[in-house]
C-alpha positions as CSV (number, residue, x, y, z in Angstrom):
1,X,182.4,178.0,202.7
2,X,179.4,177.0,200.6
3,X,177.4,173.9,201.7
4,X,177.7,171.0,199.2
5,X,174.2,169.4,199.3
6,X,175.0,166.8,196.7
7,X,178.0,165.6,198.6
8,X,176.1,165.5,201.9
9,X,173.3,163.4,200.3
10,X,175.8,161.0,198.8
11,X,177.6,160.7,202.2
12,X,174.4,160.0,204.0
13,X,173.5,157.3,201.5
14,X,176.9,155.7,202.0
15,X,176.5,155.7,205.7
16,X,173.1,154.1,205.4
17,X,174.6,151.4,203.3
18,X,177.2,150.8,205.9
19,X,174.5,150.7,208.7
20,X,175.9,153.8,210.3
21,X,172.5,155.4,211.1
22,X,173.7,158.2,213.4
23,X,176.3,159.3,210.8
24,X,173.6,159.3,208.1
25,X,171.3,161.3,210.4
26,X,174.0,163.9,210.9
27,X,174.4,164.4,207.2
28,X,170.6,164.7,206.6
29,X,170.4,167.2,209.5
30,X,172.9,169.3,207.7
31,X,170.9,169.1,204.5
32,X,167.7,170.3,206.3
33,X,169.6,173.0,208.1
34,X,170.7,174.5,204.8
35,X,167.5,173.7,202.9
36,X,164.5,173.5,205.3
37,X,162.1,173.2,202.3
38,X,163.5,169.8,201.3
39,X,160.5,167.9,202.6
40,X,161.5,164.6,200.9
41,X,164.7,164.5,202.9
42,X,162.8,165.7,206.1
43,X,160.6,162.6,205.7
44,X,163.6,160.3,205.4
45,X,165.1,161.9,208.4
46,X,161.9,161.2,210.3
47,X,162.1,157.5,209.4
48,X,165.7,157.4,210.6
49,X,164.8,159.0,213.9
50,X,162.2,156.2,214.5
51,X,164.9,153.6,213.9
52,X,167.1,155.2,216.6
53,X,164.1,155.6,219.0
54,X,164.1,159.4,218.7
55,X,160.3,159.6,218.7
56,X,159.9,163.3,219.5
57,X,162.3,164.3,216.6
58,X,160.5,161.9,214.2
59,X,157.1,163.5,215.1
60,X,158.5,167.0,214.5
61,X,159.8,166.0,211.1
62,X,156.6,164.3,210.1
63,X,154.4,167.1,211.3
64,X,156.3,169.6,209.1
65,X,156.0,167.3,206.1
66,X,152.3,166.6,206.6
67,X,151.4,170.3,207.0
68,X,153.3,171.1,203.8
69,X,151.3,168.5,201.8
70,X,148.1,169.6,203.4
71,X,148.7,173.2,202.5
72,X,149.4,172.2,198.9
73,X,146.1,170.3,198.8
74,X,147.7,166.9,198.5
75,X,145.3,165.2,200.9
76,X,146.4,161.6,200.2
77,X,150.1,162.4,200.8
78,X,149.3,164.4,204.0
79,X,147.1,161.5,205.2
80,X,150.0,159.0,204.7
81,X,152.3,161.2,206.9
82,X,149.7,161.8,209.6
83,X,149.1,158.1,209.8
84,X,152.8,157.7,210.6
85,X,152.4,160.2,213.4
86,X,149.3,158.4,214.6
87,X,151.3,155.2,215.1
88,X,153.7,157.1,217.3
89,X,151.0,159.0,219.2
90,X,147.8,157.0,219.0
91,X,146.0,159.2,221.5
92,X,146.8,162.5,219.8
93,X,143.6,164.5,219.5
94,X,145.3,166.9,217.1
95,X,146.3,164.1,214.7
96,X,142.7,162.7,214.8
97,X,141.3,166.1,214.0
98,X,143.7,166.5,211.0
99,X,143.0,163.1,209.7
100,X,139.2,163.6,210.0
101,X,139.3,166.8,208.0
102,X,141.7,165.3,205.4
103,X,139.5,162.2,204.9
104,X,136.5,164.5,204.6
105,X,138.2,166.6,202.0
106,X,139.1,163.4,200.1
107,X,135.6,162.1,200.3
108,X,136.4,159.0,202.4
109,X,133.3,159.2,204.6
110,X,133.9,156.0,206.6
111,X,137.5,156.9,207.6
112,X,136.5,160.5,208.4
113,X,133.6,159.4,210.6
114,X,135.9,157.0,212.5
115,X,138.3,159.8,213.4
116,X,135.5,162.2,214.2
117,X,134.0,159.6,216.6
118,X,137.4,159.3,218.3
119,X,137.5,163.0,218.8
120,X,133.9,163.2,220.1
121,X,134.5,160.4,222.6
122,X,137.7,162.1,223.8
123,X,135.9,165.3,224.4
124,X,133.1,163.5,226.3
125,X,135.7,161.7,228.5
126,X,137.4,165.0,229.3
127,X,134.1,166.8,230.1
128,X,134.2,169.0,227.0
129,X,130.5,168.4,226.0
130,X,130.2,171.5,223.8
131,X,133.2,170.4,221.7
132,X,131.8,166.8,221.6
133,X,128.5,168.2,220.4
134,X,130.2,170.1,217.6
135,X,131.9,166.9,216.4
136,X,128.6,164.9,216.5
137,X,127.1,167.5,214.3
138,X,130.0,167.3,211.9
139,X,129.4,163.5,211.7
140,X,125.7,164.2,211.0
141,X,126.5,166.6,208.1
142,X,129.2,164.3,206.8
143,X,127.0,161.2,206.5
144,X,123.3,161.7,205.8
145,X,122.7,157.9,206.3
146,X,124.0,158.0,209.9
147,X,120.9,158.3,212.0
148,X,122.3,157.1,215.4
149,X,124.5,160.1,215.7
150,X,121.4,162.2,216.5
151,X,120.9,160.2,219.6
152,X,124.3,161.3,220.8
153,X,123.5,164.9,219.8
154,X,120.2,164.8,221.7
155,X,121.7,163.3,224.8
156,X,124.5,165.8,224.9
157,X,122.0,168.7,224.5
158,X,120.0,167.2,227.4
159,X,123.0,167.0,229.6
160,X,123.6,170.7,228.8
161,X,120.0,171.5,229.7
162,X,119.1,172.5,226.1
163,X,115.7,170.7,225.8
164,X,114.5,172.4,222.6
165,X,117.7,171.4,220.8
166,X,117.4,167.8,222.2
167,X,113.8,167.6,220.8
168,X,115.0,168.9,217.5
169,X,117.7,166.2,217.3
170,X,115.3,163.4,218.1
171,X,112.9,164.7,215.4
172,X,115.7,164.7,212.8
173,X,116.6,161.2,213.9
174,X,112.9,160.1,213.4
175,X,112.8,161.8,210.0
176,X,115.8,159.8,208.8
177,X,114.4,156.5,210.2
178,X,111.1,157.3,208.5
179,X,112.9,157.8,205.1
180,X,114.5,154.4,205.7
181,X,111.1,152.8,206.3
182,X,112.2,152.0,209.9
183,X,108.9,153.1,211.4
184,X,109.4,151.5,214.8
185,X,112.7,153.2,215.3
186,X,111.2,156.5,214.1
187,X,108.4,156.2,216.6
188,X,110.9,155.5,219.4
189,X,112.8,158.7,218.6
190,X,109.6,160.7,218.5
191,X,108.4,159.3,221.8
192,X,111.8,160.4,223.3
193,X,111.1,163.9,222.0
194,X,107.6,164.0,223.3
195,X,108.9,162.6,226.6
196,X,110.9,165.8,226.9
197,X,108.1,168.1,225.8
198,X,104.7,166.5,225.3
199,X,103.1,169.4,223.5
200,X,106.0,170.4,221.3
201,X,104.4,171.1,217.9
202,X,107.4,169.9,215.9
203,X,107.4,166.6,217.8
204,X,103.7,166.2,217.4
205,X,103.9,167.0,213.7
206,X,106.7,164.4,213.3
207,X,104.5,161.9,215.2
208,X,101.6,162.5,212.8
209,X,103.8,162.1,209.8
210,X,105.3,158.9,211.1
211,X,101.9,157.4,211.9
212,X,100.5,158.3,208.5
213,X,103.6,156.8,206.9
214,X,103.0,153.6,208.9
215,X,99.3,153.6,207.9
216,X,98.0,154.4,211.4
217,X,96.2,157.8,211.1
218,X,93.8,157.0,214.0
219,X,96.7,156.8,216.4
220,X,97.8,160.3,215.3
221,X,94.4,161.8,215.8
222,X,94.1,160.1,219.3
223,X,97.4,161.6,220.4
224,X,96.5,165.1,219.4
225,X,93.1,164.8,221.0
226,X,94.8,163.7,224.2
227,X,97.0,166.8,224.2
228,X,93.9,169.0,223.6
229,X,92.2,167.5,226.7
230,X,94.9,169.3,228.8
231,X,95.3,172.3,226.5
232,X,92.0,172.8,224.7
233,X,93.0,176.2,223.3
234,X,96.4,175.2,221.9
235,X,96.2,176.8,218.4
236,X,99.1,174.8,216.9
237,X,97.7,171.5,218.0
238,X,94.2,172.4,216.8
239,X,95.6,173.3,213.3
240,X,97.6,170.0,213.3
241,X,94.5,168.1,214.3
242,X,92.4,169.7,211.5
243,X,95.0,168.7,208.9
244,X,95.2,165.2,210.3
245,X,91.4,164.8,210.3
246,X,91.2,166.0,206.7
247,X,94.0,163.7,205.6
248,X,92.3,160.8,207.2
249,X,89.0,161.6,205.4
250,X,87.1,162.7,208.5
251,X,85.9,166.0,207.2
252,X,83.0,166.2,209.6
253,X,85.2,166.1,212.6
254,X,87.6,168.6,210.9
255,X,84.7,171.0,210.5
256,X,84.0,170.8,214.3
257,X,87.6,171.5,215.1
258,X,87.8,174.4,212.6
259,X,84.8,176.1,214.2
260,X,86.4,175.6,217.6
261,X,89.6,177.1,216.4
262,X,87.9,180.2,214.8
263,X,85.6,180.7,217.8
264,X,88.7,180.8,220.0
265,X,90.4,183.4,217.7
266,X,88.6,184.8,214.6
267,X,91.9,185.6,213.0
268,X,92.2,181.9,212.3
269,X,89.5,182.2,209.6
270,X,91.8,181.2,206.7
271,X,91.6,177.7,208.0
272,X,87.8,177.9,207.8
273,X,88.0,179.0,204.2
274,X,90.5,176.2,203.4
275,X,88.0,173.6,204.5
276,X,85.3,175.3,202.6
277,X,87.5,175.0,199.5
278,X,87.8,171.3,200.1
279,X,84.0,171.0,200.0
280,X,83.9,172.9,196.8
281,X,86.7,170.8,195.2
282,X,84.9,167.6,196.2
283,X,81.7,169.0,194.5
284,X,79.9,168.9,197.9
285,X,78.0,172.2,197.5
286,X,75.3,171.2,200.0
287,X,77.9,170.7,202.8
288,X,79.7,173.9,201.8
289,X,76.5,176.0,201.9
290,X,75.5,174.5,205.3
291,X,79.0,175.2,206.5
292,X,78.7,178.9,205.6
293,X,75.2,179.3,206.9
294,X,75.9,177.8,210.3
295,X,74.7,180.5,212.8
296,X,78.0,180.7,214.8
297,X,80.0,181.3,211.7
298,X,78.0,184.2,210.3
299,X,78.9,186.8,212.9
300,X,82.7,186.7,212.4
301,X,82.6,186.0,208.7
302,X,80.5,189.2,208.2
303,X,83.4,191.2,209.6
304,X,85.7,190.0,206.8
305,X,83.7,191.1,203.8
306,X,86.8,191.8,201.6
307,X,88.3,188.4,202.1
308,X,85.0,186.7,201.6
309,X,84.5,188.6,198.3
310,X,87.8,187.3,197.0
311,X,87.1,183.8,198.2
312,X,83.6,183.6,196.6
313,X,84.8,185.1,193.4
314,X,87.6,182.6,193.3
315,X,85.0,179.8,193.0
316,X,82.4,181.6,190.9
317,X,84.1,180.8,187.6
318,X,82.0,177.7,187.2
319,X,78.6,178.9,186.0
320,X,76.8,175.9,187.6
321,X,77.9,177.0,191.1
322,X,77.2,180.7,190.9
323,X,73.7,180.4,192.2
324,X,74.6,178.4,195.2
325,X,77.6,180.5,196.0
326,X,75.4,183.6,195.7
327,X,73.0,182.0,198.3
328,X,76.0,181.3,200.6
329,X,77.2,184.9,200.2
330,X,73.8,186.4,201.0
331,X,73.4,184.1,204.1
332,X,76.8,185.0,205.4
333,X,77.0,188.7,204.7
334,X,73.5,190.2,205.2
335,X,72.4,193.5,203.9
336,X,70.5,195.2,201.0
337,X,73.5,195.1,198.7
338,X,74.7,191.6,199.2
339,X,73.4,190.1,196.0
340,X,74.7,193.1,194.0
341,X,78.1,192.8,195.7
342,X,78.4,189.2,194.7
343,X,77.3,189.7,191.2
344,X,79.5,192.8,190.7
345,X,82.7,191.2,192.1
346,X,82.2,187.9,190.4
347,X,81.8,189.6,187.1
348,X,84.3,192.3,187.4
349,X,87.2,190.3,188.9
350,X,89.7,189.6,186.1
351,X,89.7,186.1,184.8
352,X,93.4,185.6,185.5
353,X,92.8,186.4,189.2
354,X,89.8,184.1,189.3
355,X,91.9,181.3,188.0
356,X,94.8,182.0,190.3
357,X,92.7,182.7,193.3
358,X,93.1,186.2,194.6
359,X,94.3,186.3,198.2
360,X,95.0,182.6,198.2
361,X,98.3,181.1,199.1
362,X,99.0,177.4,199.1
363,X,95.2,176.6,199.5
364,X,94.6,179.2,202.3
365,X,93.7,182.8,202.3
366,X,96.1,185.5,203.5
367,X,94.8,187.7,206.3
368,X,93.0,190.9,205.4
């Protein structure tokens, strides 16, 4: 005998009108048994189960309906059904996860964040720190204005013994505070990072940036010099100090630091030439020539003849500087052919390469 769905629906509605809930539920159950894809009726059946205190059956009905809407991409409808389940099972991690993703898909940042926080706190309480960390990172990606979340990320990394990742989280936290002009909070986050690893170049770089943004370059220089007292040959910190000294206008001290860096490892010579370019651009030819003629610089510069040729030719396009550059060249690279080398290369090098700066990348020379 064929099932008459229309009659069953009509009977169910009549039973409802008469207040006979269980009879109505029986009819609706027959409808779903014969047509399991009737999600509208399944939702009605879930409502009736609640009215008869059949919580488990209601949750089962609602879950099928919510998954159906979610699979179709109807986020708002799915959210409405999952919220019904949330009222029945307020501590359900699965429901919070579903709602977080659906609100994220819908673009409702505040609601999505709320459910993600619930998830993260649940994982922390149950000792699932890795899962909690993944959720905190989801929150960070979801809401670029949420800075405090990085504190949670950092603390979780620390508890897991992942110090480098904790430092990275505090640095990101500081960067966001700096963008918001909250310099005191930015400094606090950076200090936490440096408290974990005092010589971390990323944390020190963030410290320098924050201090410059706050108009306190002297504090940045002092911090770097303090690190170098314990680690005088720390190449990364020396490079950072040079940039810091140049940015604060203390070129004389930057020159001393550059020489120290290059004496430590001659392969760092591009930093030397970068500072020389600064003298040139500031039209301070006297300082630049003295810089090149300095006795301790000549020995290692002479071994990099090809790079020096390119550098000198880069700046020989201005006729008023050729004579002084030629003098610098001869003082630096000694030999019978030095003047001829300079004249030849400064004349032969194509104008396009002179303008662009052969061998130069972002103000520094590539290694030769």
